[in-house]
C-alpha positions in Angstrom: -18.1 0.9 -28.5 -17.0 4.5 -27.8 -16.9 6.1 -24.1 -18.1 9.4 -24.2 -17.1 10.8 -20.8 -19.4 13.7 -19.1 -18.3 15.5 -16.0 -19.5 18.0 -14.3 -18.0 18.9 -11.2 -18.7 22.3 -8.8 -20.8 23.4 -11.7 -18.5 22.9 -14.6 -19.3 21.2 -16.5 -16.8 19.0 -18.6 -16.4 16.6 -22.2 -13.8 14.4 -22.4 -12.5 13.2 -26.1 -14.4 10.0 -27.1 -12.1 7.1 -26.2 -12.7 3.9 -28.3 -12.5 0.6 -26.4 -11.3 -1.8 -29.4 -7.7 0.0 -28.7 -7.3 -2.3 -26.4 -7.7 -5.8 -25.5 -11.4 -6.7 -24.7 -10.9 -10.6 -22.8 -13.1 -13.4 -25.4 -12.4 -11.0 -28.2 -14.0 -7.6 -29.7 -16.0 -8.8 -31.4 -18.6 -8.8 -27.9 -17.8 -5.2 -28.0 -19.5 -4.8 -31.0 -23.0 -6.0 -29.3 -22.6 -3.5 -27.0 -24.1 0.7 -27.5 -21.7 3.5 -27.0 -21.3 3.8 -23.8 -21.8 7.3 -21.7 -21.0 7.4 -18.6 -21.6 11.5 -16.6 -20.1 11.7 -13.3 -20.9 14.7 -10.9 -19.8 15.9 -7.4 -21.7 13.2 -6.2 -19.2 10.5 -7.2 -16.1 11.9 -5.9 -14.3 10.1 -3.4 -13.7 12.6 -0.2 -10.2 12.3 1.4 -9.2 10.8 4.4 -7.2 11.3 7.5 -6.6 7.0 7.9 -3.9 6.7 10.7 -2.6 9.0 14.0 1.2 7.6 13.6 2.7 7.7 16.5 6.3 6.6 18.3 6.5 4.0 21.0 9.1 1.3 21.8 11.3 1.6 18.6 8.6 1.6 16.5 6.4 3.8 15.0 2.7 2.3 15.2 -0.7 2.9 13.4 -3.9 4.8 15.7 -6.9 5.5 15.0 -7.4 9.2 14.7 -11.0 9.3 16.9 -11.0 10.2 20.5 -10.3 6.0 21.7 -6.9 6.0 19.5 -7.5 2.4 19.4 -4.7 0.9 17.9 -5.3 -0.2 14.5 -6.6 -4.3 13.7 -4.8 -5.4 10.5 -8.0 -6.9 8.6 -10.0 -3.8 9.5 -8.7 -2.0 5.8 -10.3 -5.2 4.2 -14.0 -3.8 4.4 -15.7 -0.3 4.1 -16.2 -0.1 8.1 -13.0 1.8 8.9 -12.8 4.4 11.1 -11.5 6.9 8.9 -12.3 10.6 9.4 -13.6 12.3 6.6 -12.3 15.9 6.0 -13.4 16.8 2.4 -17.7 16.4 1.6 -19.0 15.1 -0.7 -20.9 18.4 -2.0 -17.3 20.3 -1.0 -19.1 23.3 0.0 -16.7 23.3 3.1 -13.4 21.5 3.5 -11.9 20.9 6.7 -9.0 19.1 9.1 -11.9 18.0 12.3 -10.4 20.4 14.6 -11.7 18.3 17.8 -9.6 15.7 16.1 -6.4 17.4 16.0 -6.8 18.5 19.3 -8.3 15.2 20.9 -5.0 13.5 19.6 -3.0 16.2 20.6 -4.3 16.2 24.7 -4.1 12.4 24.5 -1.0 11.8 23.4 0.9 14.8 24.9 2.3 15.1 21.7 1.9 18.3 18.9 0.6 16.5 15.9 1.7 17.9 12.8 -0.1 16.5 8.9 1.5 13.7 6.5 -0.5 13.8 2.9 -0.3 10.8 0.7 -1.0 11.9 -2.9 -2.9 8.7 -4.4 -4.1 9.4 -7.9 -7.5 8.4 -8.2 -10.1 5.8 -7.1 -10.5 2.9 -8.5 -13.1 -0.2 -8.2 -13.0 -0.6 -4.3 -13.6 2.6 -3.9 -17.0 3.1 -5.1 -20.1 0.6 -5.0 -21.2 -1.3 -7.8 -23.8 1.4 -7.9 -21.2 4.1 -7.7 -21.1 5.5 -4.2 -18.2 6.9 -3.3 -16.8 4.8 0.0 -13.0 6.6 0.5 -9.3 6.3 -0.8 -6.9 3.2 -0.1 -10.0 1.2 0.3 -8.6 -2.8 0.3 -5.1 -3.6 -1.1 -3.5 -0.7 -1.3 -4.8 0.4 2.0 -3.3 -2.6 3.6 0.1 -1.8 2.0 -0.2 1.6 3.3 -0.5 0.0 7.0 1.9 -2.5 6.7 4.5 -0.6 5.5 3.9 2.4 7.8 7.3 1.9 10.2 9.1 1.3 7.1 8.1 4.5 5.3 8.4 6.7 8.3 12.0 5.4 9.1 13.0 6.3 5.5 11.2 10.0 6.5 13.3 10.3 9.5 10.8 12.6 11.4 11.1 13.3 14.6 9.9 10.3 17.0 9.0 12.9 19.7 5.8 14.3 16.8 2.5 11.8 16.3 1.1 12.8 12.7 -2.1 12.6 11.1 -1.7 10.2 7.7 -4.3 11.9 5.1 -4.7 10.7 2.3 -5.9 11.9 -0.7 -6.4 12.0 -4.7 -5.7 14.9 -7.2 -8.4 13.8 -9.3 -11.0 12.3 -6.8 -13.2 10.8 -9.7 -13.0 7.2 -11.1 -10.5 8.1 -14.2 -9.9 4.5 -14.6 -14.0 3.7 -15.4 -13.4 0.5 -13.4 -17.1 0.0 -13.1 -17.0 -0.1 -17.0 -15.5 -3.0 -17.8 -14.3 -5.2 -14.3 -18.3 -7.4 -15.0 -18.9 -9.2 -17.4 -18.5 -8.9 -20.9 -15.0 -7.2 -20.6 -13.7 -9.2 -17.3 -11.2 -7.2 -17.3 -8.4 -5.6 -14.6 -7.6 -2.2 -14.4 -6.4 -0.7 -18.4 -3.9 2.0 -17.0 -3.3 3.2 -20.3 -7.5 4.3 -20.3 -7.4 5.7 -16.6 -3.8 7.9 -17.9 -5.4 9.6 -20.8 -8.4 10.1 -18.7 -6.8 11.2 -15.7 -4.6 13.8 -17.5 -7.8 14.8 -19.6 -8.8 15.7 -16.3 -6.3 17.3 -14.5 -6.0 19.6 -16.6 -9.2 21.2 -16.0 -8.2 24.5 -13.4 -11.2 24.2 -11.3 -9.9 20.1 -10.5 -6.1 21.9 -10.2 -6.9 24.5 -8.8 -8.8 22.6 -5.9 -6.4 20.5 -5.3 -4.2 23.1 -4.3 -6.9 24.5 -2.3 -6.9 21.0 -0.3 -3.1 20.9 0.5 -2.9 24.3 1.2 -5.5 23.4 3.9 -3.9 20.4 5.4 -0.8 22.5 5.7 1.6 19.0 6.0 4.9 18.6 7.3 5.3 16.0 4.5 4.3 16.0 1.6 5.0 12.4 -0.3 3.9 12.1 -3.9 2.9 8.2 -5.1 1.3 8.7 -8.0 2.1 5.9 -10.7 5.5 7.1 -12.9 3.4 8.7 -15.8 1.4 10.6 -13.5 3.8 11.2 -10.6 5.5 14.6 -12.5 2.0 16.2 -13.9 1.5 16.9 -9.6 5.4 17.5 -9.0 5.1 19.6 -11.6 1.9 21.5 -9.7 3.5 21.8 -6.4 6.6 23.0 -7.2 4.7 26.1 -9.3 2.2 26.5 -6.9 4.2 25.4 -3.8 7.5 27.4 -4.8 8.5 29.3 -1.5 7.6 26.0 0.4 9.7 24.3 -1.8 12.7 26.4 -1.5 12.4 27.3 2.1 12.2 23.4 2.9 8.9 24.3 4.2 7.8 20.7 4.6 9.5 17.5 3.0 8.2 16.4 -0.5 9.0 12.7 -1.5 8.3 10.6 -4.2 7.6 6.8 -3.6 5.7 4.2 -6.1 2.3 3.9 -6.1 1.2 1.6 -2.3 -0.3 -1.4 -4.4 3.7 -1.9 -5.4 5.2 -4.5 -3.6 8.4 -1.4 -3.3 6.7 1.4 -2.0 8.7 1.6 1.2 11.3 0.4 -0.4 11.5 3.8 -3.4 11.0 6.0 -1.1 13.7 9.1 -2.0 13.7 12.7 -0.8 14.1 15.2 -3.5 
């Protein structure tokens, strides 16, 4: 079974080289794949997962707390990230014609907290199955376990960063490749019933990240977010690609230490917070 991937991104169409599923260990034997016709996937802008402003992070009584980024600033319930009904503020619209950090949210946060609000951008890599419905309608980044891990480790993460406790921070979650590079929807159900195939994800992610339109759009988003802290939480094989792009496009910011650049393991890893290190 060969997989053909076609991507239309902002009016540009890319054909990703064929991938043969026989290169992977398929559940219940490869013989079943011979009964399936070649699979053809076409991603368009409709499949892009928008970035989100997930939390307002504030320091109170000796601890960093996550609050809703909306006007109510209510404390998050630990169960909210187990489903899609999170009070996220979408800052990357699905049509990508208008990306903005909601000025009213920024202003409201500052008025209610009485403190300056700076931006932390947490860079993942690409959405997987939980970030989409079964029909590939996009939700948002870090749904399910990944989002839960981020919230659980916020206090540890913020203490590692040694940020000014007099400031509040917006935590923005962004994917350099905002499409399902894992193609998890293609093999998570019968006849494959497979978990994430990292090798396949990495190959497709790299192929997409090489496209100038996708790289440039990622750079544009980072510029708009104007982060005080940039956290590269990609998995190891992809982390170097993102760092290299950041160093080239934000050279002066790196040299002048305009923002803190930090690397950590992916939030789904058990050592997410412990792995944080300032470069």
